[in-house]
N, C-alpha and C positions, 0 to 999 in steps of 0.2 A: 896391194899396198895402198894405204891411205896416208898421204904425206901432206902435212900442214906446216905452218911456220914454227910451231912449238914442239910438236911430236909427230912421229911416224909409226903407224901400226901396220904390221906385216903378218900375214897368215899363210900357212902352207897346208896342202892336202893332196892326196892322190886322186887320180881319176876314178878309182875303184872304191872310194868310200873311206879309206884310212885317213883319219884326221892327223895332221901334224901339229906343230906348236904354233903359238902366237907370240909375237915379240913386240915390244914397244921401245923405240929408240928416239933420239932427238929429232928436231925439226929438219925438213928437207926442202924448204923453199929456197930457190936460187935467187930470190930477191933479198934474202937475209944471210945466206951463207955462200961460200965459194963452191965451185963445181967439185973441187977436190974434197972438201969437207962433206958435201952431200954424198958423193960416191962412197966415201969411207963409212958414213952413217948407214947407207943402204946396204953395203957389204956386211957390216956388223949385224944389222937386223936380219938379213937373209940367212946368215950363218946360224943365228939363234933360232929362227923359225924352221929351218930345214931339219935341225936335229941330226939324225944319222944318215940323212939323204945327202948325196953328193951334189955339188952345183950342176954337174953334167946330167943329173937325173931330171932336172927341171925342164918340162916341155913347153911351158908358156907362163908368162907373167903379165899382169895388168896393174898399172899404177896410176892413181889419181893424185896429182900434185898441185899445190897452190899456185905455182908459177909456170905450169906446163904450157900455157898458151904462148908464152914468150920464149920458152926454153925447151921445147919438145925434143929437139935433136940432141941436146945435152943429156937429158934424162934417158933417151933411147940408147945413146952410146954407153952411159954408165951401166945400165941394166944388161946390155949385151956383154960388157966386160965382166960383170959379176956372174951372169948365168949364160954361158956361151952358146948353149944349144936351144935356148928358149925362144919361142915366138914372143915378141915384145909388143905390148900395146900401152901407150901412154895417153891419158886424157887429163882434163883438169879436175881438181877436187870438187868443183861445182857440178860438173856433169856427173861425177861419181855419186855425189849426194843425191842428185835428181834420180839417178838410176836406182839407188838404194831406197828412195822414198816409195816408188811404185813401179819399178821396173822400166822406167823411162817412158811411161805413158803420159797422158794429159795431167799436168800438175806443175807447180813451181816450188822448188826447194829454196829456202832462205837459210844461209849458213852464217852463223856468227861465232867465229873462233878467233884465232890470231887476227885474221882479216874478216871481211864480210862480203857476201856476193849472193845474188839470186840467179837461179838458172832453172829453165823449165821448157815445156813444150805444150802445144795445143793444136790439135787437128793437123798434125804433120809439120808444123812450124816450130822452130826453136828460137829462144832468146835468152839474153842474160843482162844483168845490170849490176853495177858495182864492180868489186874486184880490182880496184885501181892501184893497190900496193900499199906498203907501209906508210902510215901517216895520212892516208887518203881514203880510208874505208870507214865511213860513219857507222856507229853501232857495233863495231868489232871490239875485241879485247884490247887491241893496240890503241884504238880510238878512246876507249873508256879510260885506259891508263893515262893517256895524254891529257884528257879532260880533267882527270883528278889532279894531275900535276899543275895544270893551268889554274885550277880553282884553289890551289894552295893546301889541298888535303894531305898530300905527301910530297916528298922531294923527288926530283927527277932521278931515275935510276942511273947509277954510274956506268952500267953496261949498255944503256939504251934499250933495255928489254921492257918496254912499257906493258906488254901483255902479262908479264910475270908479276905485276903489281896486283892483279885482280884478287887472288886469294886473300892477301893482306887487307885490301880495301874492303872486302866483303865481311871479314871477321872483325876488324878493328874500327871501321868507319862506315858501317852499313847505313846508318841514318843519314849521314852527310852525303852518301853516294846516291841516295834515292832520286834526287832531281836529275843527276847524270844518267842513271839507268833508265829513267822514264824518257829522257831525251834520246837515249840509244834506241829504245823501242820505236819512237817516232821516226827515227832515221831508217831503221830496218823496214818499217811499214812503207816509207817512201821508196825504198829500193824495190820492194815487192810491187808497188803500184807501177813503177817504171817498167819492170819486166812484164807485167800483165798488159800494160798499154802496148808494148812492142808486139805482143801476141794477139792484140785486139780481142781480149778475153774479158768480158764484163762481169762474169761470175766465176772467178778463178778458184782453183783448189790449191791450197798451200800446205807445205810440210816444213817443219823446223829441224835444224841440224846444227851441231857445233858445240864446243865446250862452254860458251857463254850461256847458252840456253840451259845446259846442265848445272852450271854454277849458280845461276839466277833463275829459280823456278818460276818466279812471278813474270819473267820477261815474256813468256809465251802469251799470257793473257793481255799484257799491255800492248804487244804487237797486234794481237787480234782486234783489240778495241780501236787502235789507231788505223788499222788497215780496213776494218769493216768486214772481214771474212775469217772463218776459223782456220786454225793451223793444226794439222794432223801430225801424229808421230810417224816417222818413216817405218816402212815394213821391214827393212833390214838395216844393218849397220853398213857404212861405206866399205869397210874392209870385207864384209861378207859379199857385197856386190862386186867388188874387184875380184874376189876369188871365183865367183860364178862366171865372170867374164873371161878370166884366165882359162877356166875349164872349157868354155866354149871355143876359145882360140886354139886350145890343144886338140880339139876334135874328139 
């Protein structure tokens, strides 16, 4: 499972090579939704991904969630309730992105999705930067939406879902958004620098991940220019990495 603030991707597969289905459901961040809502979303997604497999057939599950650092026990309880016989492993979506980037080796992954965070490792040390929560993650989809509202480009959304403004902003107000997007790149570069400094790594290797990088192809180059180092595409998707970790846990 790859659970973010806007969407959750779930994949299922057997230990013996039979691939199951993939499902996409709503966001599963406990910073944005209640525990009951998240559990219901995950249960729905698991049902779609399992297909004709029973919940009791699941031997292991790995989920990376945007707010797992603060709510790990809640996620573990929800997954045990949905998949009663499974070994459960819950990590942050940032760690999952790092493991998807290069298997958890030396490298730093920068995520810009609903929120933003950098996570990585170097010579056996691990560090992270950012990931402060709604309204406090510079360079994220949430931040970009709030900046656009503050600049008077669009009105504040009635439902408070600032990240959902991004598609409209990019199609209807692309030119007006350019300064904000460049500013987002500078903020993401600053987050990368902070993480690299924590690792005492002078020539870091970076990877990019998240829906904002997908929606704004220019963002990668702008972050590279501001950071001073290249950004590589991850070797795997986060949900592929979670599936691999679940297989490992199942033995």
